[in-house]
C-alpha positions in Angstrom: 20.4 36.1 -51.3 18.8 36.4 -54.4 16.7 39.2 -55.6 13.5 36.9 -56.6 13.9 35.8 -52.0 15.0 39.6 -51.4 11.4 40.4 -53.1 9.2 38.2 -51.6 10.5 38.6 -47.7 9.7 42.2 -48.2 6.5 41.3 -49.3 6.0 38.8 -46.6 7.7 41.8 -44.1 5.1 44.5 -45.7 2.0 42.6 -45.5 2.8 41.3 -41.8 3.0 45.0 -40.5 -0.2 45.8 -42.0 -1.9 43.0 -39.9 -0.2 44.1 -37.0 -1.3 47.5 -37.9 -5.1 46.2 -37.8 -4.4 44.5 -34.8 -4.1 48.3 -33.0 -6.1 49.9 -35.1 -8.2 52.0 -32.9 -12.5 52.3 -32.8 -13.4 56.1 -33.6 -16.9 55.6 -33.5 -20.4 53.9 -33.9 -23.0 55.7 -36.8 -26.5 55.6 -35.9 -27.1 52.3 -38.0 -24.8 50.4 -35.8 -21.4 50.6 -38.1 -18.3 50.3 -36.0 -15.5 53.1 -37.9 -12.0 52.4 -37.0 -8.3 54.4 -37.1 -5.1 53.5 -37.6 -1.9 55.0 -36.8 -1.2 57.4 -39.6 2.1 57.8 -39.2 2.6 54.5 -39.3 0.1 54.4 -42.2 2.5 56.7 -44.5 5.6 54.7 -43.7 3.9 51.6 -45.1 2.7 52.7 -48.2 5.4 54.8 -48.7 7.6 51.3 -48.4 5.1 49.5 -50.1 5.2 52.3 -53.3 8.9 51.8 -52.8 8.5 48.0 -53.6 6.4 48.4 -56.6 8.2 50.9 -58.2 11.2 48.9 -58.5 9.8 45.8 -59.2 6.8 46.5 -61.4 7.6 49.5 -62.1 5.7 52.8 -61.9 3.6 51.7 -65.6 2.3 48.7 -63.7 -1.7 48.2 -62.5 0.1 47.4 -59.2 2.0 50.7 -58.8 -0.4 53.0 -60.0 -3.4 51.8 -58.5 -1.6 51.9 -55.1 -0.4 55.4 -56.2 -4.1 56.8 -56.5 -5.6 54.8 -54.4 -2.7 55.8 -51.3 -2.9 60.2 -52.9 -6.5 60.0 -52.7 -6.4 58.6 -49.2 -2.8 60.0 -47.9 -4.5 62.1 -45.3 -6.8 59.4 -43.6 -6.3 57.6 -41.2 -9.5 54.9 -41.3 -9.2 51.2 -41.6 -11.3 50.8 -44.8 -9.0 53.2 -46.8 -5.5 51.0 -45.6 -7.5 47.8 -46.1 -7.7 48.8 -49.7 -4.1 49.5 -50.2 -3.5 46.4 -48.3 -5.8 44.2 -50.8 -3.4 46.1 -53.7 -0.2 44.5 -51.6 -2.2 40.9 -51.7 -3.2 41.2 -55.5 0.8 42.2 -56.2 2.2 39.7 -53.7 -0.2 37.2 -55.4 1.0 38.0 -58.7 4.4 38.1 -58.0 4.5 34.3 -55.8 2.1 33.1 -58.9 5.0 34.1 -61.6 2.1 35.9 -63.5 4.8 38.5 -64.5 6.1 38.4 -67.7 8.5 41.8 -67.2 10.0 42.4 -63.7 12.3 44.7 -63.1 
């Protein structure tokens, strides 16, 4: 299988894992303002984030904005189990996927 196909396949797999994790989120509490807060499974979040970091490092490089932004966001929230923290990381993965799939990378490792 070509490298491009493997990268695309892995991006899809990680996106699917993210969706599965969100589908299994657990209600935590409702604020006085009526806002509901949810948690994702912390070990699953850590495993997923490790896989994302590995892929971003190998495909984009550690100096890429995608890798750095994901790493910074995850490090800030690495002990977090909140859905909002997970969604920030998921958004960075989605941006990386869009850039990769759209051919907007000019220096792929």
